[in-house]
N, C-alpha and C positions, 0 to 999 in steps of 0.2 A: 504494500500500500504506500502510495506517494504522499509526501507532505504538501499541503497547499500553503498559500501565503500566510494565513492565520496561524497554522500549525508551526511553520518554520519561525515566524516572528515570536510566538510564545516560547518555543524552545530556546531561542537566543536570549530573550529577556530573562527566562528562568536561569540560564547559565550565568548571566551578567549580574543580576541583582542578588547579592549575598551579603556577606559581612560588611562590604563596602558601604552599602546603603544603611545598614543597621548601626554600624559603629564608627565609620569615618567622621561623622559630624563632630565627635569628641576630639579626634585628632586634628581636625581642621579649625576648631574653635580659636586656637591661638593666633591664626592668621587673619581672622576677621573678614573684612571685605575682600581681601586677596583670594580667599577660598573660592569665591564665585568666579573670579577671573580664571582660577585654576581649572574649575569644572568646564568652563566655556572652551578653554584651550585644549583640554583633554578630549572634549567632544569633537572638536575640529580635528585633532590628531586621530581619533577613532574613525571618523568619517573618511579621512584621507587614507588610512591604512586599509579600511574596508574597501575603498575604491580600487586600490592597487591589487588587493587580493582577488577581487571580482574580475578585474581585467586579466590577471594571470590565469584564473580558471577558464575564462572565455577563450584564452589562447591555447590552453591545454585542457580540454573538457574531460579527458579521461583521468586527470590527476585526482588523487584521493586525499590531498592535504598539502600543507606548505612544504613538506619534505620532498614531494614530487616536483614542485616548482624549482626548488633549490638544486636538486639533482639534475634536472634538465638544463637549467641555466649555466651550470658550471661544467656541463658535458662530462660528467663523471663516468668512470668505468662501472660495470655492474657491481663489482665488489665495493667500490667507494660509495656508489649511490645507496647500496644496501646499508653501509655503515652510517651514512648521513640520516637515512630514514630512521634507523634504530636510535641514534642519538637524539633526534628531534622528538620522536614518539616517547622515548624514555624521559626526556626533559618535560614533556607535557604531563606524564604520570607524576614526576617529582613535584612539578609546580602545583598540580591539583591536590596531591596528598599533603604537601607542605601548607598550601592555602587552607586546607580543611582544618588545620590547627587553630585558625583564627576564630572559628565558631566556638571551640571549646574554651579558648582564652576569654572571649567575650562573655560566654555563658557563666563561667565561674568567677569572673570579676565581681559579679553581683553578690557572691557568697563570702569570699575570703581572699586575702592576699598571702596567707601563710603557705610557704613553699611545700612543706610536708603534706599538708591537707590537700593542696592542689594536686600533688603527685598522685595521691590516693584517688581523688575525684577523676583525674584524667584517665587513670588505669581502668576504673569502673566504667566510665563512659565509653571509651574506645572498645573495651571488651563487649559491652552491651550492643554497640553498633555493629561489631563484627558478627556476633551471634544472631542478631536480627536479620542481617543480610544473608547469612548462611542458612537460616531457617526456611524462609520462603521468599525468594526473590520476586516472584510474580505479584505477591501481595504488597511487597515493598514498592514496586513500580506503580501500582494503583494508588497507594497512599501518597506517593510523591506528587502525582498530578493534583490531588486534592489540596495538599499542603502548599503547592506552588500557587494555586489560585488564592488560597487564604493569605499567603505572604504578600502577593501583589495588591490584594484588596486593602490589607492593613497599611501597607506603605504608600498607597495612593489616597485612600479615603481619609485616614487620620490627618495627614498634612493638609488635604483639601479643606477639611472642616476647620482646622486650626488657622487657615488663611484668613477666615472671617475675623478671628481674634487678633491675628498678627497685623492686619491692616489698621486696626484701632489702637495697636500698641504704640506707646511713645518711646519705647526703647530703641536707641539708635544702634546701627551696625557699625562698629569702629574698625579701624585698620591697625594691624600690629605695628610695633616699633621697628620692624625689619625694613630694609630698603625695598622699594617697589620690585626690583628685579629678583631679589632674594626671596621675598614673600610669594611672588607669583610662581617662580620656578619650583620652590619647595611644595607649594600647593598643587601645582601641575603634576609633579611626581607622585604625590599622595593620591590624587584623584585618578591617576592612570589605573589604579587597582580596580576601580569601578567599571572599567571597560576591557580588562584582560579576559580574553575568551571570545572576542568577536569572530575569530576564525572558525568557531564551531558552527557558523551558518553556512560554511562552504561544504555542504554535503555533495556527494556525487550527483551529477545531473539526473541519473535514473532513479534517485530517491526523492526528487522534488518535481512537482507539477510545473510545467513551463519555467524551467530552472533559469533560463537566460534573463527572464524578467523578475521572477519571484525572489531569487537570491539577493539581487541588489536592493529590491524593495524591502525585503525582510531586514537587511542591514540598516537601511535608512529608518524604517519604523522602529526597529528594536533599539537602536542607539538613541533615537529621539525619545522614546518612552522612558528609557533608563535615565537619560539626562533630566527629563522633567521630574521624575521621582526623586533623583538626587538633589536637584537644585531647589525644588519646592520644600522638601523636608528640611534641608539646611537653613533656608530662609525663614521658615516658620520657627525653627529652634532658636535662631539668633535674634528673632524679634520677641520671643516669649520667655526664653530661659536666660537668666542672668549669665553673662559670659563666663564668670569664674565657676559657676555651678556646672555649666556645660563642659568646661575643660576637665572637670573632675568627675563627670558623670559615669556611672557604671552601666547605664541603659538610657541613651539619649531619647529614644522614642517613648519610654516610660515617663521620663521627665516632661516630655512634650504633652502627653496625655494629662498628667497631673496639673500642668500649667493652665488648662482650660476648664477644670472642674472646680466647683466651690470648695473652699478650704476644708469644710467638714467632711467632704467625701475623698480627700486626698489619700487617706490610708487605703481605702478600698481601691481607688484608681491605681495606686502604686502596686498593690497586690495583683490586680488584673493585668496591668502592664507587664510586670515581671513574668507572670505566667505565660502570657501570649508570646512575648519575645523569647522566652526560654524554649517554647515549642518550636519557634522558627529556627533558633540556633541548632537544636537537635535535629530537626527535619532537614535543614540544609546540610549538616554534617553527614547525615545518613544518605541523603541524595547523592552527594558528590563521592562518597565512599563507594556506593553502588555503581555509579557511572564509571569511576576509575577502575574498579574491579572488572566490570564487563568489558571495558575498553582493552585492558591488558590481556584478558582471556581470548579476545578476538584476533589478536596479532599473532596467529599461529605460525606464519611463515617467517616472522621476524624475531619474536620473543621465544624463549625456551618453552618446550612443550608442557612442562609442569605448571606454567601459568594458567593453562586451560584445564587443570585437574578439577573434576566436579564431584560433589558429594551426592548423597541420596536424594537431595532436593534440587539437584541440577544447578547448584550455585557454585561459581568458581572460587572455592574456599581459599585456595593458596594465593590467588591474585588479590583477593580481599584481605588476606592476612598480610601480604606485602604492603598494600596501600595503608592499612591500619598501623603497621609497624613504622612506616615512614612518618605518619602523622604523630604517633606517640613519641618517637625519637625527637621530632621537632619540638613537641611540647616540653619534653624534658630539658632540652637545650635552652628553650625560652625562659625557663625558671631562673636562669642566671643573667638574663638581659634586663636592662633598666626599664625598657618599655617592651614587654613581651609581644603584644599585639603588633606594634610597628616593626619589630624585628622579623616576625614571620611574614608580614605583608611585603617587606623589602626583599626577602629571600625569594618569594614566589614571583614578585614583579620583575626582579632583575633577570631571572631565568627567561621570562617571557620577552624581555627587551632584547636579549641576544638573538632569540629566534626571529623577532620582528626585524631586527637590523639586517640579518642575513637575507631575509625574504625581500626586503626593500632593494638590496643590491641585485637579487635574482630578477626582480622586475625590470630594472634598467638594462640588464643584459639581454633579457628575452624580448622586451617590447621595443626598446631602442627608438623611442619617439622623443627626440631632444627638444625640438621646437613645436610644442603643442601644449594644450591645456593639461594633458595627462602629466607632462613633465613638471608643471607647477605643483600638481598634487603630490608628485614624487618628492619635490623639494620640501613641501610642508611636512610630509610624513617623516622624511629623513631628519629635518630640523627638530621635530617633536621628539623623536626617539633619542637623538644625540643630546638634546638638552636634558632629557630625563637621565641619561647615562652619566652626564657630567655632574649631575647633582648628587650622585651616589658616592659614598666613600670608597676609596681604592680597595680596601680589604673586603668590602661587601661585593664589589665587582669581581674580584679574584675568586671569592667563594662561589658566587653564582656561576662563573665560568667553569670552575672545577666540577660543579654539580652537572652542568651541561655536558661536559666531557665524560662524566661517569657512565654514559651510555656505552662506552667501550667495554665495560665489564659484561654487559649484556651481549655485545658483539662477540666477545671471546667465548662466552658460555655457549652461545648458539653455534659457533664454529665447532667447538668440542662435541656438541650434541650431534651435529651433522656428520662428523668424522666417525662417530660411534655407530 
Protein backbone atom coordinates (compact mmCIF):
# COMPACT_ATOMS: atom_id res chain seq x y z
CA UNK A 1 0.00 0.00 0.00
CA UNK A 2 1.39 3.40 -1.05
CA UNK A 3 1.43 6.46 1.19
CA UNK A 4 -0.57 9.45 0.00
CA UNK A 5 0.34 13.08 0.66
CA UNK A 6 -1.44 13.19 4.03
CA UNK A 7 0.15 9.95 5.20
CA UNK A 8 3.66 11.00 4.18
CA UNK A 9 3.28 14.43 5.79
CA UNK A 10 2.01 12.81 9.01
CA UNK A 11 4.99 10.44 9.01
CA UNK A 12 7.45 13.32 8.62
CA UNK A 13 5.80 15.46 11.30
CA UNK A 14 5.72 12.49 13.67
CA UNK A 15 9.45 11.94 13.12
CA UNK A 16 10.38 15.61 13.60
CA UNK A 17 8.21 16.63 16.55
CA UNK A 18 9.83 15.06 19.61
CA UNK A 19 11.83 16.29 22.56
CA UNK A 20 12.76 19.38 20.54
CA UNK A 21 9.20 20.68 20.77
CA UNK A 22 8.73 19.54 24.37
CA UNK A 23 11.97 20.63 25.98
CA UNK A 24 13.93 23.01 23.71
CA UNK A 25 11.97 26.08 24.93
CA UNK A 26 13.81 25.76 28.26
CA UNK A 27 17.19 25.66 26.51
CA UNK A 28 16.27 28.59 24.25
CA UNK A 29 14.92 30.80 27.05
CA UNK A 30 18.34 32.31 27.79
CA UNK A 31 18.55 33.67 24.22
CA UNK A 32 15.24 35.52 24.40
CA UNK A 33 14.21 37.05 21.07
CA UNK A 34 17.24 35.57 19.31
CA UNK A 35 15.58 32.16 19.64
CA UNK A 36 12.87 33.17 17.15
CA UNK A 37 15.50 34.22 14.62
CA UNK A 38 17.17 30.85 15.23
CA UNK A 39 13.94 28.98 14.47
CA UNK A 40 13.40 31.01 11.29
CA UNK A 41 16.94 30.35 10.06
CA UNK A 42 16.68 26.65 10.91
CA UNK A 43 13.40 26.43 8.99
CA UNK A 44 15.10 28.06 5.98
CA UNK A 45 18.00 25.63 6.37
CA UNK A 46 15.60 22.68 6.57
CA UNK A 47 13.72 23.83 3.45
CA UNK A 48 16.98 24.24 1.51
CA UNK A 49 18.28 20.82 2.59
CA UNK A 50 14.92 19.26 1.71
CA UNK A 51 15.03 20.89 -1.72
CA UNK A 52 18.50 19.48 -2.42
CA UNK A 53 17.48 16.01 -1.22
CA UNK A 54 14.39 16.02 -3.47
CA UNK A 55 16.38 17.11 -6.52
CA UNK A 56 18.87 14.31 -5.81
CA UNK A 57 16.05 11.78 -5.61
CA UNK A 58 14.55 13.03 -8.87
CA UNK A 59 17.93 12.58 -10.53
CA UNK A 60 18.37 9.06 -9.11
CA UNK A 61 14.80 7.73 -8.57
CA UNK A 62 15.96 4.23 -7.65
CA UNK A 63 18.01 5.54 -4.70
CA UNK A 64 16.90 4.33 -1.28
CA UNK A 65 18.47 7.07 0.81
CA UNK A 66 21.24 9.63 1.17
CA UNK A 67 23.85 6.87 1.12
CA UNK A 68 22.97 6.00 -2.50
CA UNK A 69 23.33 9.63 -3.59
CA UNK A 70 26.75 9.89 -1.96
CA UNK A 71 27.95 6.63 -3.50
CA UNK A 72 26.80 7.70 -6.96
CA UNK A 73 28.29 11.19 -6.65
CA UNK A 74 31.78 10.05 -5.75
CA UNK A 75 31.78 7.19 -8.31
CA UNK A 76 32.79 4.71 -5.67
CA UNK A 77 33.62 1.09 -6.32
CA UNK A 78 31.11 -1.54 -5.20
CA UNK A 79 33.10 -2.22 -2.03
CA UNK A 80 33.54 1.47 -1.20
CA UNK A 81 29.89 2.22 -1.89
CA UNK A 82 28.89 -0.63 0.38
CA UNK A 83 31.14 0.77 3.11
CA UNK A 84 29.65 4.27 2.78
CA UNK A 85 26.12 2.84 2.93
CA UNK A 86 26.89 0.97 6.13
CA UNK A 87 28.60 3.99 7.71
CA UNK A 88 25.64 6.28 6.98
CA UNK A 89 22.97 3.75 7.97
CA UNK A 90 24.83 2.94 11.18
CA UNK A 91 25.23 6.67 11.87
CA UNK A 92 21.46 7.03 11.54
CA UNK A 93 21.00 4.20 14.06
CA UNK A 94 23.46 5.85 16.45
CA UNK A 95 21.86 9.28 16.04
CA UNK A 96 18.35 7.92 16.64
CA UNK A 97 19.39 5.76 19.61
CA UNK A 98 21.42 8.58 21.18
CA UNK A 99 18.58 11.03 20.54
CA UNK A 100 16.18 8.65 22.31
CA UNK A 101 18.01 9.41 25.53
CA UNK A 102 16.66 12.98 25.49
CA UNK A 103 13.17 11.67 26.30
CA UNK A 104 14.40 9.83 29.39
CA UNK A 105 16.43 12.82 30.58
CA UNK A 106 13.49 15.19 30.10
CA UNK A 107 11.11 12.73 31.80
CA UNK A 108 13.11 12.22 34.97
CA UNK A 109 14.19 15.83 35.37
CA UNK A 110 10.67 16.22 36.70
CA UNK A 111 11.45 13.78 39.54
CA UNK A 112 15.05 14.16 40.70
CA UNK A 113 18.60 15.27 39.93
CA UNK A 114 20.29 12.62 42.08
CA UNK A 115 22.62 10.61 39.83
CA UNK A 116 22.17 7.27 41.61
CA UNK A 117 18.38 7.51 41.56
CA UNK A 118 18.49 8.59 37.92
CA UNK A 119 20.63 5.57 37.03
CA UNK A 120 18.06 3.23 38.62
CA UNK A 121 15.17 5.01 36.86
CA UNK A 122 16.97 4.93 33.49
CA UNK A 123 17.64 1.20 33.90
CA UNK A 124 13.99 0.42 34.72
CA UNK A 125 12.64 2.59 31.90
CA UNK A 126 14.91 1.21 29.16
CA UNK A 127 14.24 -2.36 30.30
CA UNK A 128 10.48 -1.70 30.23
CA UNK A 129 10.68 -0.21 26.71
CA UNK A 130 12.72 -3.17 25.50
CA UNK A 131 10.29 -5.74 26.94
CA UNK A 132 7.28 -3.86 25.56
CA UNK A 133 8.67 -3.93 22.02
CA UNK A 134 9.70 -7.56 22.34
CA UNK A 135 6.28 -8.59 23.56
CA UNK A 136 4.03 -7.49 20.72
CA UNK A 137 5.38 -5.21 18.00
CA UNK A 138 2.06 -5.08 16.13
CA UNK A 139 0.22 -3.71 19.17
CA UNK A 140 3.03 -1.23 19.76
CA UNK A 141 2.71 0.07 16.18
CA UNK A 142 -1.05 0.65 16.63
CA UNK A 143 -0.41 2.43 19.92
CA UNK A 144 2.18 4.64 18.23
CA UNK A 145 -0.39 6.02 15.76
CA UNK A 146 -2.79 6.98 18.58
CA UNK A 147 -0.07 8.58 20.67
CA UNK A 148 1.26 10.55 17.68
CA UNK A 149 -2.19 12.06 17.13
CA UNK A 150 -2.43 12.83 20.86
CA UNK A 151 1.02 14.44 20.84
CA UNK A 152 0.24 16.74 17.93
CA UNK A 153 -3.13 17.76 19.39
CA UNK A 154 -1.48 18.71 22.69
CA UNK A 155 1.38 20.60 21.06
CA UNK A 156 -0.92 22.53 18.71
CA UNK A 157 -4.11 23.03 20.74
CA UNK A 158 -2.52 24.13 24.05
CA UNK A 159 -0.31 26.88 22.50
CA UNK A 160 -3.23 27.96 20.30
CA UNK A 161 -5.44 28.44 23.38
CA UNK A 162 -2.60 30.17 25.21
CA UNK A 163 -2.24 32.60 22.30
CA UNK A 164 -5.41 34.36 23.51
CA UNK A 165 -3.80 34.96 26.91
CA UNK A 166 -0.37 35.73 25.41
CA UNK A 167 -1.77 38.55 23.26
CA UNK A 168 -3.12 40.20 26.40
CA UNK A 169 0.10 39.67 28.37
CA UNK A 170 2.26 42.72 29.11
CA UNK A 171 5.38 40.61 29.59
CA UNK A 172 8.00 41.61 27.03
CA UNK A 173 10.28 39.23 25.18
CA UNK A 174 13.80 40.43 25.89
CA UNK A 175 17.09 39.65 24.17
CA UNK A 176 20.07 38.06 25.89
CA UNK A 177 23.28 39.95 26.64
CA UNK A 178 25.10 37.98 23.95
CA UNK A 179 26.07 39.71 20.73
CA UNK A 180 23.54 39.41 17.90
CA UNK A 181 25.76 37.04 15.89
CA UNK A 182 26.56 34.81 18.88
CA UNK A 183 22.95 34.68 20.09
CA UNK A 184 21.54 33.92 16.64
CA UNK A 185 24.12 31.27 15.71
CA UNK A 186 23.81 29.44 19.04
CA UNK A 187 20.02 29.54 18.77
CA UNK A 188 20.20 28.30 15.18
CA UNK A 189 22.37 25.35 16.21
CA UNK A 190 19.99 24.41 19.03
CA UNK A 191 16.89 24.68 16.85
CA UNK A 192 18.42 22.43 14.19
CA UNK A 193 17.48 19.54 16.51
CA UNK A 194 13.83 20.26 15.72
CA UNK A 195 14.38 19.46 12.03
CA UNK A 196 16.84 16.56 12.16
CA UNK A 197 15.14 13.72 10.29
CA UNK A 198 13.74 15.57 7.26
CA UNK A 199 15.37 12.92 5.08
CA UNK A 200 12.83 10.37 6.36
CA UNK A 201 10.38 11.79 3.79
CA UNK A 202 12.59 10.48 0.96
CA UNK A 203 10.87 7.13 0.66
CA UNK A 204 11.39 5.06 -2.52
CA UNK A 205 9.02 6.24 -5.31
CA UNK A 206 7.19 2.90 -5.33
CA UNK A 207 6.14 3.55 -1.70
CA UNK A 208 4.48 6.92 -2.36
CA UNK A 209 1.56 7.88 -4.58
CA UNK A 210 2.63 10.37 -7.27
CA UNK A 211 6.03 10.59 -5.59
CA UNK A 212 7.46 13.34 -7.84
CA UNK A 213 4.87 15.77 -6.50
CA UNK A 214 3.91 14.37 -3.10
CA UNK A 215 7.42 14.05 -1.62
CA UNK A 216 8.29 17.75 -2.19
CA UNK A 217 4.83 18.79 -0.96
CA UNK A 218 5.15 16.60 2.14
CA UNK A 219 8.49 18.23 2.96
CA UNK A 220 7.00 21.71 2.56
CA UNK A 221 3.88 20.94 4.60
CA UNK A 222 5.75 18.89 7.22
CA UNK A 223 8.48 21.47 7.87
CA UNK A 224 5.88 24.27 7.93
CA UNK A 225 3.66 22.44 10.44
CA UNK A 226 6.64 21.74 12.70
CA UNK A 227 7.85 25.33 12.45
CA UNK A 228 4.41 26.64 13.46
CA UNK A 229 4.27 24.20 16.40
CA UNK A 230 7.74 25.23 17.58
CA UNK A 231 7.40 28.99 17.14
CA UNK A 232 3.86 29.21 18.55
CA UNK A 233 4.75 27.21 21.66
CA UNK A 234 7.91 29.22 22.33
CA UNK A 235 6.15 32.58 21.82
CA UNK A 236 3.31 31.66 24.18
CA UNK A 237 5.80 30.51 26.84
CA UNK A 238 7.95 33.64 26.62
CA UNK A 239 4.85 35.82 26.93
CA UNK A 240 3.22 33.93 29.82
CA UNK A 241 6.04 32.33 31.84
CA UNK A 242 8.60 34.50 33.68
CA UNK A 243 11.89 34.05 31.85
CA UNK A 244 13.82 32.85 34.92
CA UNK A 245 11.15 30.26 35.62
CA UNK A 246 11.27 29.07 32.01
CA UNK A 247 15.07 28.75 32.14
CA UNK A 248 14.78 26.42 35.15
CA UNK A 249 11.61 24.62 34.06
CA UNK A 250 11.44 20.83 34.27
CA UNK A 251 8.40 20.76 31.97
CA UNK A 252 7.80 23.93 29.86
CA UNK A 253 4.41 22.81 28.55
CA UNK A 254 3.21 22.05 32.08
CA UNK A 255 4.24 25.54 33.16
CA UNK A 256 2.41 26.93 30.12
CA UNK A 257 -0.78 25.13 31.15
CA UNK A 258 -0.45 26.37 34.73
CA UNK A 259 0.03 29.95 33.53
CA UNK A 260 -3.51 30.15 32.08
CA UNK A 261 -5.55 28.51 34.87
CA UNK A 262 -6.79 30.25 38.05
CA UNK A 263 -4.26 30.00 40.87
CA UNK A 264 -6.55 27.78 42.98
CA UNK A 265 -6.40 25.13 40.25
CA UNK A 266 -2.64 25.36 39.63
CA UNK A 267 -1.93 22.19 41.65
CA UNK A 268 -4.38 20.13 39.61
CA UNK A 269 -3.10 21.68 36.35
CA UNK A 270 0.49 20.84 37.32
CA UNK A 271 -0.41 17.21 38.05
CA UNK A 272 -2.34 16.88 34.76
CA UNK A 273 0.44 18.57 32.81
CA UNK A 274 3.18 16.34 34.23
CA UNK A 275 1.05 13.25 33.60
CA UNK A 276 0.34 14.12 29.95
CA UNK A 277 3.91 15.16 29.20
CA UNK A 278 5.26 12.01 30.85
CA UNK A 279 3.05 9.91 28.58
CA UNK A 280 4.43 11.77 25.56
CA UNK A 281 8.04 11.26 26.64
CA UNK A 282 7.57 7.53 27.20
CA UNK A 283 5.53 7.14 23.99
CA UNK A 284 8.17 8.96 21.94
CA UNK A 285 10.98 6.89 23.43
CA UNK A 286 9.05 3.72 22.70
CA UNK A 287 8.20 4.84 19.16
CA UNK A 288 11.78 5.64 18.19
CA UNK A 289 13.14 2.47 19.82
CA UNK A 290 10.69 0.43 17.76
CA UNK A 291 11.52 2.35 14.56
CA UNK A 292 15.26 1.95 15.08
CA UNK A 293 14.97 -1.76 15.88
CA UNK A 294 12.85 -2.45 12.79
CA UNK A 295 15.19 -0.38 10.62
CA UNK A 296 18.26 -2.30 11.79
CA UNK A 297 16.59 -5.67 11.25
CA UNK A 298 15.63 -4.78 7.66
CA UNK A 299 19.22 -4.06 6.54
CA UNK A 300 19.82 -7.77 5.87
CA UNK A 301 22.36 -7.26 3.08
CA UNK A 302 24.39 -4.65 4.94
CA UNK A 303 24.17 -5.37 8.66
CA UNK A 304 25.09 -8.69 10.35
CA UNK A 305 22.42 -11.39 10.16
CA UNK A 306 21.89 -11.54 13.90
CA UNK A 307 20.38 -8.03 13.74
CA UNK A 308 17.34 -9.70 12.18
CA UNK A 309 17.01 -12.41 14.86
CA UNK A 310 13.34 -12.75 15.83
CA UNK A 311 11.65 -14.06 18.97
CA UNK A 312 8.36 -15.98 19.21
CA UNK A 313 6.44 -12.70 18.78
CA UNK A 314 8.35 -11.92 15.55
CA UNK A 315 10.08 -8.94 17.16
CA UNK A 316 13.74 -8.22 16.22
CA UNK A 317 14.84 -8.61 19.82
CA UNK A 318 18.60 -8.34 19.21
CA UNK A 319 18.28 -5.19 17.13
CA UNK A 320 16.03 -3.74 19.83
CA UNK A 321 18.58 -4.72 22.47
CA UNK A 322 21.37 -2.93 20.57
CA UNK A 323 19.28 0.23 20.19
CA UNK A 324 18.30 0.18 23.89
CA UNK A 325 21.93 -0.45 24.91
CA UNK A 326 23.16 2.58 22.95
CA UNK A 327 20.45 4.72 24.56
CA UNK A 328 21.31 3.41 28.04
CA UNK A 329 25.07 3.98 27.60
CA UNK A 330 24.32 7.53 26.43
CA UNK A 331 22.20 8.11 29.54
CA UNK A 332 24.97 6.81 31.80
CA UNK A 333 27.55 9.12 30.18
CA UNK A 334 25.15 12.06 30.41
CA UNK A 335 25.07 11.73 34.20
CA UNK A 336 28.56 13.29 34.23
CA UNK A 337 27.60 16.21 31.92
CA UNK A 338 26.74 19.65 33.27
CA UNK A 339 23.65 19.80 31.05
CA UNK A 340 22.75 16.21 30.21
CA UNK A 341 19.92 17.08 27.80
CA UNK A 342 22.06 19.48 25.77
CA UNK A 343 24.99 17.03 25.77
CA UNK A 344 22.80 14.33 24.18
CA UNK A 345 21.20 16.70 21.67
CA UNK A 346 24.65 17.91 20.57
CA UNK A 347 25.91 14.36 20.02
CA UNK A 348 22.92 13.36 17.89
CA UNK A 349 22.83 16.66 15.98
CA UNK A 350 26.54 16.60 15.14
CA UNK A 351 26.28 13.12 13.63
CA UNK A 352 23.44 14.37 11.40
CA UNK A 353 25.48 17.43 10.38
CA UNK A 354 28.30 15.29 8.98
CA UNK A 355 25.80 13.31 6.89
CA UNK A 356 24.13 16.49 5.64
CA UNK A 357 27.47 18.06 4.73
CA UNK A 358 28.57 15.09 2.62
CA UNK A 359 25.11 14.97 0.99
CA UNK A 360 25.36 18.65 0.03
CA UNK A 361 28.66 18.03 -1.75
CA UNK A 362 27.12 14.99 -3.44
CA UNK A 363 24.42 17.31 -4.81
CA UNK A 364 26.88 19.73 -6.45
CA UNK A 365 28.79 16.81 -8.02
CA UNK A 366 25.66 15.17 -9.43
CA UNK A 367 23.55 18.19 -10.42
CA UNK A 368 26.30 20.59 -11.54
CA UNK A 369 23.97 23.54 -12.08
CA UNK A 370 26.24 26.43 -11.08
CA UNK A 371 24.29 29.32 -12.60
CA UNK A 372 20.75 28.62 -11.46
CA UNK A 373 18.23 29.04 -8.66
CA UNK A 374 19.19 25.57 -7.43
CA UNK A 375 22.76 26.75 -6.84
CA UNK A 376 21.50 29.55 -4.58
CA UNK A 377 19.63 26.91 -2.55
CA UNK A 378 22.86 24.90 -2.44
CA UNK A 379 24.75 27.90 -1.04
CA UNK A 380 22.06 28.50 1.60
CA UNK A 381 22.14 24.85 2.70
CA UNK A 382 25.94 24.77 2.77
CA UNK A 383 26.15 28.03 4.73
CA UNK A 384 23.58 26.77 7.23
CA UNK A 385 25.38 23.48 7.89
CA UNK A 386 28.82 25.12 8.06
CA UNK A 387 27.61 27.77 10.53
CA UNK A 388 26.18 25.03 12.72
CA UNK A 389 29.44 23.07 12.57
CA UNK A 390 31.53 26.15 13.41
CA UNK A 391 29.42 26.75 16.52
CA UNK A 392 30.35 23.31 17.91
CA UNK A 393 33.31 22.71 20.20
CA UNK A 394 36.21 20.88 18.53
CA UNK A 395 36.10 17.95 20.95
CA UNK A 396 32.40 17.43 20.23
CA UNK A 397 33.05 17.50 16.48
CA UNK A 398 35.82 14.92 16.85
CA UNK A 399 33.59 12.69 18.99
CA UNK A 400 30.74 12.85 16.47
CA UNK A 401 33.15 12.11 13.61
CA UNK A 402 34.45 9.06 15.47
CA UNK A 403 30.88 7.87 16.01
CA UNK A 404 30.21 8.40 12.29
CA UNK A 405 33.26 6.29 11.41
CA UNK A 406 32.32 3.58 13.92
CA UNK A 407 30.31 2.02 11.09
CA UNK A 408 33.59 0.40 10.09
CA UNK A 409 33.03 -2.08 12.94
CA UNK A 410 29.81 -3.20 11.23
CA UNK A 411 31.63 -3.34 7.87
CA UNK A 412 34.29 -5.69 9.22
CA UNK A 413 31.73 -7.80 11.09
CA UNK A 414 29.71 -8.23 7.88
CA UNK A 415 32.86 -9.11 5.91
CA UNK A 416 33.73 -11.82 8.43
CA UNK A 417 30.18 -13.14 8.24
CA UNK A 418 30.30 -13.34 4.42
CA UNK A 419 33.64 -15.17 4.49
CA UNK A 420 32.19 -17.80 6.81
